[in-house]
C-alpha positions as protocol buffer text, in pm:
chain_id: "A"
residue {
  index: 1
  type: UNK
  ca { x: 8873 y: 4054 z: 26120 }
}
residue {
  index: 2
  type: UNK
  ca { x: 8558 y: 4152 z: 25926 }
}
residue {
  index: 3
  type: UNK
  ca { x: 8607 y: 4336 z: 25591 }
}
residue {
  index: 4
  type: UNK
  ca { x: 8504 y: 4706 z: 25608 }
}
residue {
  index: 5
  type: UNK
  ca { x: 8388 y: 4944 z: 25351 }
}
residue {
  index: 6
  type: UNK
  ca { x: 8660 y: 5219 z: 25361 }
}
residue {
  index: 7
  type: UNK
  ca { x: 8635 y: 5564 z: 25165 }
}
residue {
  index: 8
  type: UNK
  ca { x: 8970 y: 5731 z: 25138 }
}
residue {
  index: 9
  type: UNK
  ca { x: 8970 y: 6110 z: 25029 }
}
residue {
  index: 10
  type: UNK
  ca { x: 9310 y: 6241 z: 24930 }
}
residue {
  index: 11
  type: UNK
  ca { x: 9247 y: 6621 z: 25014 }
}
residue {
  index: 12
  type: UNK
  ca { x: 9557 y: 6745 z: 24839 }
}
residue {
  index: 13
  type: UNK
  ca { x: 9465 y: 6958 z: 24540 }
}
residue {
  index: 14
  type: UNK
  ca { x: 9771 y: 6869 z: 24329 }
}
residue {
  index: 15
  type: UNK
  ca { x: 9811 y: 6569 z: 24113 }
}
residue {
  index: 16
  type: UNK
  ca { x: 10126 y: 6435 z: 24265 }
}
residue {
  index: 17
  type: UNK
  ca { x: 10184 y: 6482 z: 24637 }
}
residue {
  index: 18
  type: UNK
  ca { x: 10303 y: 6296 z: 24952 }
}
residue {
  index: 19
  type: UNK
  ca { x: 9942 y: 6281 z: 25042 }
}
residue {
  index: 20
  type: UNK
  ca { x: 9849 y: 6100 z: 24726 }
}
residue {
  index: 21
  type: UNK
  ca { x: 10125 y: 5847 z: 24800 }
}
residue {
  index: 22
  type: UNK
  ca { x: 10001 y: 5786 z: 25153 }
}
residue {
  index: 23
  type: UNK
  ca { x: 9630 y: 5759 z: 25039 }
}
residue {
  index: 24
  type: UNK
  ca { x: 9738 y: 5506 z: 24775 }
}
residue {
  index: 25
  type: UNK
  ca { x: 9957 y: 5312 z: 25027 }
}
residue {
  index: 26
  type: UNK
  ca { x: 9649 y: 5295 z: 25267 }
}
residue {
  index: 27
  type: UNK
  ca { x: 9411 y: 5184 z: 24989 }
}
residue {
  index: 28
  type: UNK
  ca { x: 9649 y: 4916 z: 24849 }
}
residue {
  index: 29
  type: UNK
  ca { x: 9706 y: 4764 z: 25199 }
}
residue {
  index: 30
  type: UNK
  ca { x: 9339 y: 4772 z: 25278 }
}
residue {
  index: 31
  type: UNK
  ca { x: 9257 y: 4603 z: 24958 }
}
residue {
  index: 32
  type: UNK
  ca { x: 9516 y: 4337 z: 25030 }
}
residue {
  index: 33
  type: UNK
  ca { x: 9357 y: 4272 z: 25350 }
}
residue {
  index: 34
  type: UNK
  ca { x: 9021 y: 4217 z: 25188 }
}
residue {
  index: 35
  type: UNK
  ca { x: 8855 y: 4545 z: 25269 }
}
residue {
  index: 36
  type: UNK
  ca { x: 8622 y: 4716 z: 25019 }
}
residue {
  index: 37
  type: UNK
  ca { x: 8781 y: 5048 z: 24920 }
}
residue {
  index: 38
  type: UNK
  ca { x: 8678 y: 5353 z: 24718 }
}
residue {
  index: 39
  type: UNK
  ca { x: 8954 y: 5615 z: 24666 }
}
residue {
  index: 40
  type: UNK
  ca { x: 8900 y: 5976 z: 24557 }
}
residue {
  index: 41
  type: UNK
  ca { x: 9151 y: 6246 z: 24468 }
}
residue {
  index: 42
  type: UNK
  ca { x: 9059 y: 6607 z: 24527 }
}
residue {
  index: 43
  type: UNK
  ca { x: 9246 y: 6707 z: 24212 }
}
residue {
  index: 44
  type: UNK
  ca { x: 9014 y: 6490 z: 24007 }
}
residue {
  index: 45
  type: UNK
  ca { x: 8694 y: 6665 z: 24130 }
}
residue {
  index: 46
  type: UNK
  ca { x: 8539 y: 6934 z: 23922 }
}
residue {
  index: 47
  type: UNK
  ca { x: 8317 y: 7162 z: 24126 }
}
residue {
  index: 48
  type: UNK
  ca { x: 8284 y: 7530 z: 24228 }
}
residue {
  index: 49
  type: UNK
  ca { x: 8437 y: 7557 z: 24589 }
}
residue {
  index: 50
  type: UNK
  ca { x: 8255 y: 7873 z: 24662 }
}
residue {
  index: 51
  type: UNK
  ca { x: 7938 y: 7820 z: 24853 }
}
residue {
  index: 52
  type: UNK
  ca { x: 7817 y: 8159 z: 24764 }
}
residue {
  index: 53
  type: UNK
  ca { x: 7552 y: 8219 z: 25030 }
}
residue {
  index: 54
  type: UNK
  ca { x: 7542 y: 8340 z: 25386 }
}
residue {
  index: 55
  type: UNK
  ca { x: 7321 y: 8069 z: 25528 }
}
residue {
  index: 56
  type: UNK
  ca { x: 7125 y: 7751 z: 25442 }
}
residue {
  index: 57
  type: UNK
  ca { x: 6827 y: 7885 z: 25323 }
}
residue {
  index: 58
  type: UNK
  ca { x: 6940 y: 7837 z: 24974 }
}
residue {
  index: 59
  type: UNK
  ca { x: 7245 y: 7674 z: 24820 }
}
residue {
  index: 60
  type: UNK
  ca { x: 7377 y: 7580 z: 24472 }
}
residue {
  index: 61
  type: UNK
  ca { x: 7281 y: 7245 z: 24322 }
}
residue {
  index: 62
  type: UNK
  ca { x: 7563 y: 6993 z: 24385 }
}
residue {
  index: 63
  type: UNK
  ca { x: 7781 y: 6901 z: 24092 }
}
residue {
  index: 64
  type: UNK
  ca { x: 7801 y: 6520 z: 24017 }
}
residue {
  index: 65
  type: UNK
  ca { x: 8146 y: 6506 z: 24191 }
}
residue {
  index: 66
  type: UNK
  ca { x: 8013 y: 6627 z: 24511 }
}
residue {
  index: 67
  type: UNK
  ca { x: 7707 y: 6400 z: 24490 }
}
residue {
  index: 68
  type: UNK
  ca { x: 7958 y: 6106 z: 24445 }
}
residue {
  index: 69
  type: UNK
  ca { x: 8161 y: 6214 z: 24754 }
}
residue {
  index: 70
  type: UNK
  ca { x: 7832 y: 6200 z: 24958 }
}
residue {
  index: 71
  type: UNK
  ca { x: 7736 y: 5871 z: 24819 }
}
residue {
  index: 72
  type: UNK
  ca { x: 8081 y: 5724 z: 24907 }
}
residue {
  index: 73
  type: UNK
  ca { x: 8054 y: 5873 z: 25263 }
}
residue {
  index: 74
  type: UNK
  ca { x: 7717 y: 5718 z: 25294 }
}
residue {
  index: 75
  type: UNK
  ca { x: 7839 y: 5390 z: 25171 }
}
residue {
  index: 76
  type: UNK
  ca { x: 8147 y: 5379 z: 25388 }
}
residue {
  index: 77
  type: UNK
  ca { x: 8205 y: 5247 z: 25736 }
}
residue {
  index: 78
  type: UNK
  ca { x: 8548 y: 5412 z: 25786 }
}
residue {
  index: 79
  type: UNK
  ca { x: 8665 y: 5742 z: 25643 }
}
residue {
  index: 80
  type: UNK
  ca { x: 9045 y: 5816 z: 25568 }
}
residue {
  index: 81
  type: UNK
  ca { x: 9126 y: 6184 z: 25495 }
}
residue {
  index: 82
  type: UNK
  ca { x: 9464 y: 6288 z: 25381 }
}
residue {
  index: 83
  type: UNK
  ca { x: 9550 y: 6662 z: 25385 }
}
residue {
  index: 84
  type: UNK
  ca { x: 9858 y: 6889 z: 25396 }
}
residue {
  index: 85
  type: UNK
  ca { x: 9862 y: 7173 z: 25670 }
}
residue {
  index: 86
  type: UNK
  ca { x: 9877 y: 7493 z: 25483 }
}
residue {
  index: 87
  type: UNK
  ca { x: 9880 y: 7834 z: 25663 }
}
residue {
  index: 88
  type: UNK
  ca { x: 9737 y: 7668 z: 25983 }
}
residue {
  index: 89
  type: UNK
  ca { x: 9457 y: 7506 z: 25792 }
}
residue {
  index: 90
  type: UNK
  ca { x: 9373 y: 7277 z: 25508 }
}
residue {
  index: 91
  type: UNK
  ca { x: 9365 y: 7361 z: 25133 }
}
residue {
  index: 92
  type: UNK
  ca { x: 9098 y: 7586 z: 25004 }
}
residue {
  index: 93
  type: UNK
  ca { x: 8962 y: 7337 z: 24762 }
}
residue {
  index: 94
  type: UNK
  ca { x: 8910 y: 7080 z: 25040 }
}
residue {
  index: 95
  type: UNK
  ca { x: 8743 y: 7337 z: 25266 }
}
residue {
  index: 96
  type: UNK
  ca { x: 8531 y: 7422 z: 24966 }
}
residue {
  index: 97
  type: UNK
  ca { x: 8426 y: 7059 z: 24925 }
}
residue {
  index: 98
  type: UNK
  ca { x: 8313 y: 7051 z: 25286 }
}
residue {
  index: 99
  type: UNK
  ca { x: 8135 y: 7385 z: 25257 }
}
residue {
  index: 100
  type: UNK
  ca { x: 7957 y: 7278 z: 24954 }
}
residue {
  index: 101
  type: UNK
  ca { x: 7874 y: 6915 z: 25039 }
}
residue {
  index: 102
  type: UNK
  ca { x: 7826 y: 6895 z: 25418 }
}
residue {
  index: 103
  type: UNK
  ca { x: 7479 y: 7027 z: 25392 }
}
residue {
  index: 104
  type: UNK
  ca { x: 7181 y: 7011 z: 25640 }
}
residue {
  index: 105
  type: UNK
  ca { x: 6965 y: 6714 z: 25537 }
}
residue {
  index: 106
  type: UNK
  ca { x: 7264 y: 6532 z: 25394 }
}
residue {
  index: 107
  type: UNK
  ca { x: 7532 y: 6534 z: 25684 }
}
residue {
  index: 108
  type: UNK
  ca { x: 7331 y: 6682 z: 25973 }
}
residue {
  index: 109
  type: UNK
  ca { x: 6978 y: 6752 z: 26061 }
}
residue {
  index: 110
  type: UNK
  ca { x: 6902 y: 7110 z: 26201 }
}
residue {
  index: 111
  type: UNK
  ca { x: 6532 y: 7005 z: 26286 }
}
residue {
  index: 112
  type: UNK
  ca { x: 6646 y: 6759 z: 26539 }
}
residue {
  index: 113
  type: UNK
  ca { x: 6863 y: 6890 z: 26803 }
}
residue {
  index: 114
  type: UNK
  ca { x: 7011 y: 6750 z: 27128 }
}
residue {
  index: 115
  type: UNK
  ca { x: 6976 y: 6920 z: 27477 }
}
residue {
  index: 116
  type: UNK
  ca { x: 7256 y: 7160 z: 27384 }
}
residue {
  index: 117
  type: UNK
  ca { x: 7077 y: 7271 z: 27062 }
}
residue {
  index: 118
  type: UNK
  ca { x: 7325 y: 7087 z: 26843 }
}
residue {
  index: 119
  type: UNK
  ca { x: 7184 y: 6930 z: 26517 }
}
residue {
  index: 120
  type: UNK
  ca { x: 7158 y: 6560 z: 26491 }
}
residue {
  index: 121
  type: UNK
  ca { x: 7450 y: 6407 z: 26312 }
}
residue {
  index: 122
  type: UNK
  ca { x: 7353 y: 6199 z: 25999 }
}
residue {
  index: 123
  type: UNK
  ca { x: 7688 y: 6016 z: 25938 }
}
residue {
  index: 124
  type: UNK
  ca { x: 7702 y: 5824 z: 26282 }
}
residue {
  index: 125
  type: UNK
  ca { x: 7825 y: 5468 z: 26295 }
}
residue {
  index: 126
  type: UNK
  ca { x: 8146 y: 5550 z: 26091 }
}
residue {
  index: 127
  type: UNK
  ca { x: 8501 y: 5590 z: 26227 }
}
residue {
  index: 128
  type: UNK
  ca { x: 8783 y: 5800 z: 26073 }
}
residue {
  index: 129
  type: UNK
  ca { x: 9142 y: 5849 z: 26038 }
}
residue {
  index: 130
  type: UNK
  ca { x: 9307 y: 6188 z: 25953 }
}
residue {
  index: 131
  type: UNK
  ca { x: 9654 y: 6179 z: 25796 }
}
residue {
  index: 132
  type: UNK
  ca { x: 9802 y: 6526 z: 25802 }
}
residue {
  index: 133
  type: UNK
  ca { x: 10148 y: 6617 z: 25652 }
}
residue {
  index: 134
  type: UNK
  ca { x: 10310 y: 6942 z: 25763 }
}
residue {
  index: 135
  type: UNK
  ca { x: 10640 y: 7130 z: 25795 }
}
residue {
  index: 136
  type: UNK
  ca { x: 10539 y: 7234 z: 26162 }
}
residue {
  index: 137
  type: UNK
  ca { x: 10710 y: 7024 z: 26416 }
}
residue {
  index: 138
  type: UNK
  ca { x: 10469 y: 6806 z: 26617 }
}
residue {
  index: 139
  type: UNK
  ca { x: 10552 y: 6968 z: 26955 }
}
residue {
  index: 140
  type: UNK
  ca { x: 10485 y: 7307 z: 26799 }
}
residue {
  index: 141
  type: UNK
  ca { x: 10163 y: 7196 z: 26668 }
}
residue {
  index: 142
  type: UNK
  ca { x: 10054 y: 7054 z: 27007 }
}
residue {
  index: 143
  type: UNK
  ca { x: 10197 y: 7323 z: 27244 }
}
residue {
  index: 144
  type: UNK
  ca { x: 10179 y: 7651 z: 27044 }
}
residue {
  index: 145
  type: UNK
  ca { x: 9899 y: 7590 z: 26799 }
}
residue {
  index: 146
  type: UNK
  ca { x: 9716 y: 7360 z: 27032 }
}
residue {
  index: 147
  type: UNK
  ca { x: 9642 y: 7120 z: 26742 }
}
residue {
  index: 148
  type: UNK
  ca { x: 9387 y: 7371 z: 26623 }
}
residue {
  index: 149
  type: UNK
  ca { x: 9371 y: 7243 z: 26254 }
}
residue {
  index: 150
  type: UNK
  ca { x: 9336 y: 6895 z: 26373 }
}
residue {
  index: 151
  type: UNK
  ca { x: 9080 y: 6974 z: 26620 }
}
residue {
  index: 152
  type: UNK
  ca { x: 8869 y: 7160 z: 26357 }
}
residue {
  index: 153
  type: UNK
  ca { x: 8868 y: 6848 z: 26137 }
}
residue {
  index: 154
  type: UNK
  ca { x: 8830 y: 6598 z: 26419 }
}
residue {
  index: 155
  type: UNK
  ca { x: 8566 y: 6766 z: 26619 }
}
residue {
  index: 156
  type: UNK
  ca { x: 8409 y: 7067 z: 26447 }
}
residue {
  index: 157
  type: UNK
  ca { x: 8364 y: 6882 z: 26110 }
}
residue {
  index: 158
  type: UNK
  ca { x: 8381 y: 6498 z: 26124 }
}
residue {
  index: 159
  type: UNK
  ca { x: 8265 y: 6471 z: 26474 }
}
residue {
  index: 160
  type: UNK
  ca { x: 7987 y: 6714 z: 26412 }
}
residue {
  index: 161
  type: UNK
  ca { x: 7846 y: 6497 z: 26135 }
}
residue {
  index: 162
  type: UNK
  ca { x: 7882 y: 6194 z: 26342 }
}
residue {
  index: 163
  type: UNK
  ca { x: 8216 y: 6034 z: 26217 }
}
residue {
  index: 164
  type: UNK
  ca { x: 8393 y: 5932 z: 26542 }
}
residue {
  index: 165
  type: UNK
  ca { x: 8611 y: 5834 z: 26684 }
}
residue {
  index: 166
  type: UNK
  ca { x: 8855 y: 5986 z: 26440 }
}
residue {
  index: 167
  type: UNK
  ca { x: 9226 y: 5900 z: 26485 }
}
residue {
  index: 168
  type: UNK
  ca { x: 9507 y: 6128 z: 26384 }
}
residue {
  index: 169
  type: UNK
  ca { x: 9849 y: 6069 z: 26215 }
}
residue {
  index: 170
  type: UNK
  ca { x: 10063 y: 6382 z: 26191 }
}
residue {
  index: 171
  type: UNK
  ca { x: 10376 y: 6355 z: 25971 }
}
residue {
  index: 172
  type: UNK
  ca { x: 10596 y: 6665 z: 26024 }
}
residue {
  index: 173
  type: UNK
  ca { x: 10897 y: 6768 z: 25802 }
}
residue {
  index: 174
  type: UNK
  ca { x: 10693 y: 6682 z: 25487 }
}
residue {
  index: 175
  type: UNK
  ca { x: 10848 y: 6926 z: 25249 }
}
residue {
  index: 176
  type: UNK
  ca { x: 11203 y: 6818 z: 25312 }
}
residue {
  index: 177
  type: UNK
  ca { x: 11183 y: 6487 z: 25492 }
}
residue {
  index: 178
  type: UNK
  ca { x: 11475 y: 6337 z: 25644 }
}
residue {
  index: 179
  type: UNK
  ca { x: 11636 y: 6020 z: 25511 }
}
residue {
  index: 180
  type: UNK
  ca { x: 11401 y: 5717 z: 25543 }
}
residue {
  index: 181
  type: UNK
  ca { x: 11105 y: 5930 z: 25694 }
}
residue {
  index: 182
  type: UNK
  ca { x: 10877 y: 5896 z: 25398 }
}
residue {
  index: 183
  type: UNK
  ca { x: 10934 y: 5503 z: 25391 }
}
residue {
  index: 184
  type: UNK
  ca { x: 10858 y: 5502 z: 25753 }
}
residue {
  index: 185
  type: UNK
  ca { x: 10540 y: 5696 z: 25716 }
}
residue {
  index: 186
  type: UNK
  ca { x: 10435 y: 5477 z: 25420 }
}
residue {
  index: 187
  type: UNK
  ca { x: 10502 y: 5162 z: 25634 }
}
residue {
  index: 188
  type: UNK
  ca { x: 10284 y: 5310 z: 25918 }
}
residue {
  index: 189
  type: UNK
  ca { x: 10004 y: 5403 z: 25692 }
}
residue {
  index: 190
  type: UNK
  ca { x: 10003 y: 5066 z: 25526 }
}
residue {
  index: 191
  type: UNK
  ca { x: 9954 y: 4895 z: 25884 }
}
residue {
  index: 192
  type: UNK
  ca { x: 9656 y: 5127 z: 25942 }
}
residue {
  index: 193
  type: UNK
  ca { x: 9517 y: 5003 z: 25593 }
}
residue {
  index: 194
  type: UNK
  ca { x: 9560 y: 4648 z: 25676 }
}
residue {
  index: 195
  type: UNK
  ca { x: 9357 y: 4675 z: 26002 }
}
residue {
  index: 196
  type: UNK
  ca { x: 9128 y: 4948 z: 25879 }
}
residue {
  index: 197
  type: UNK
  ca { x: 9229 y: 5176 z: 26153 }
}
């Protein structure tokens, strides 16, 4: 298998978290398999998460941390995003990163549209993996919430800018995991890292 350029973004805002553990497990396994890996922890990034405007006519200059995220995305062939599910969505700082950095001309092009009028994605040729932790049971997420948060990340954000297919790993019972579950999740994530899946 050819080595891949993998960018891992741990989207948990806390310094220590299960998401960090999973992101680092993926990174270590991918490096062991010979892949080129860059790993970013959201908690280490210093930027204003408030976009501050109602449209794209003007926007704040990007902080160095956000420029680096965009450079790492451009460099990558495969994106891995870890995030908790909080109140049916993902953490405010992670949403702020997306609001601030996923801009026209950087991740999509509003000047070129398809037959549906959708902007041209600028991050095509990349695949993705979402690793989401939650206390919501998997069956409840699927049948009651209809995977809304996952669909937002998978289709309305990553797919919109061209990162697809994006596979999903959903680990439920994260706050109070049953005995052996964390070890099982780490093992599963390591397998993904070894194969850049």
